[in-house]
N, C-alpha and C positions, 0 to 999 in steps of 0.2 A: 887491429890489436890485438897483439900477442896476448898468449894465453897467463903469462904471469902479468902482463899490467890489466887484463881482465879480473884475475884475483886480487889485486890491490885496489884497483877502483871498485870492486865489491866489497872489500875489507874497510876501504873507505867509508862508503856509502854506509854500511852497517853501523860502524862507530856512529854515523851523524845520527843516523835514524833510531840506535838506542839512548843516544842523550838528548834527544829532543821533545819536545811536548806537544809540539804543534808542527803539521808540515801541508802547504799548500800546491797542489801539483796544476800546473799551467802550461797552454799549448801554445807554440807561437810558429809562424811560417813568416817568412820575409822581413825578419826583424834586423832592422840595421844592428852595425856595430855600437853606433854612437849611442844608442837608446837602450842597447842589452848592457852596454858599460853604466851608463846614469842609472839603470836600473840596480845593477850590483852595486854601487855605491849607495843607494838609497836604503838595500839592504844590511848592507856593512852598518850603518849608521845606527839601525834598528838593532843592532847585537843580534842578526841571524844570518843563516847562510846561504847560496845560491848555487845549485849546480845543474847543469846539461847532461844527462848521462844516457845510456842506449837501454830502451825500455827491458830487454832483457837482465841487462845488470841491475836495473832497479826493481824487479822483482825479485830476483835472489836476494836483494838486500833488505827486502821489506819482511821475508820470510820469517816468523816467529816473533815479530815487533807489533805493536800498538797499530802501524801503518799498513797491516798487511790487506786491510778492505781498499786500501787503495790502487790495488792491482788490476783493477778493471778499467782504470785510467791511464796505465801506462800504453798507451797505442799515439801513433806519429810522434810528431817532434815535440818531445817532453821535457820540461824544466820540473826542478823541485824546489819549494823555498822552504826551509827548517828554520824552527826557533827554538832555545829552550828556556825560554826568558818571555818578555813582553808580547803575549798575543796580539795585541790591539795593535803596536807598533810594525808586526809585521803584515797586519791585515791591511793597515792603512798603506803602506808603503805598495803591496802586491797592488789592491786596489786603485790606486794612483797610477800603476802603472798601467793597468788595464784600461784605464779611462783614456790616458794619452796614446795608446798604441793599440787600434785596432786588429792590427795583427796578432795579437795575443788573445789567449782565452782562458776562462776559468774553469778546470776539469773536475776539479773535487779539493775536500779539505780535511783535516783532521786539527781542531783547533783545542788545545788542551785536552787531549783523547775524548773527543768526541766529534763525529763526523755531523759536518753543517751542509747546509744548502746553500746555493748563490745568494740567495737574499738573507738568510741568518749571516753569511760572512759579510755583504755589504752592510748590515745593521752594526756589526762589531767594526769595521773599518770607519764607520763613521761616529763612533764612540768619541768622547774627548780623549786623550793620551793619560796615563797613570799619572803623572806628575799633575795634570791639570786637576783631575780628579782628587788629588791629595790635597791641593791649593785649595779648593772648594770646601774640601772636609774642613782644614785647618781653620780656612776662615770662619765656616759656621760653628766650627768649636770655641773660635774667640769672640764671636760678636755676643755672645750672652754677656761673657765677660767684661766687654768695653762698655755695654749696654749698663752693666753695675756700676762699673765705676764712674761713668756718666750721670747717673742717677744718684749714688754716692756725693760724687763734688756738687750738684744741684742741692741736696740736702743741707751740705756741710754751708754752702752759701747762704741759704734761708736762715740757718742757726745763726751765723755769723753777721747778718744783715738783721736780727731779730733783735741780737746783743746791744 
């Protein structure tokens, strides 16, 4: 890689890390192109990014960012998945990929500004999606209203029957 290409790569990575809220560092060996392509697609569907880069370039890119603590994980074959938004979607995509691909491994993560262990990461990945949680919340908010409407309708029917 030429010096100019390295500068461009570091600038691109620095921009990614500066706008990201979360990052997951993965290790991989012997990963097939088909599996890597499928993972990249699932990451994009979750509105996240995935990048394989040289460790030295990653170390330079995370300097003076919230992700600098991940530097110790930049060893061996390294890939980084980042997200500016939904951390659950990112965690789900990565968790599913790791389950399906024993050649890949979890090295470390910062989710929404907080370093998380592999156990915490798995717990987050098993949470329902944001849309499902919002749906449940809306249902719970509407339930008392629908119960009240049913009760009022029954009272009305009783009064009409008594009249």
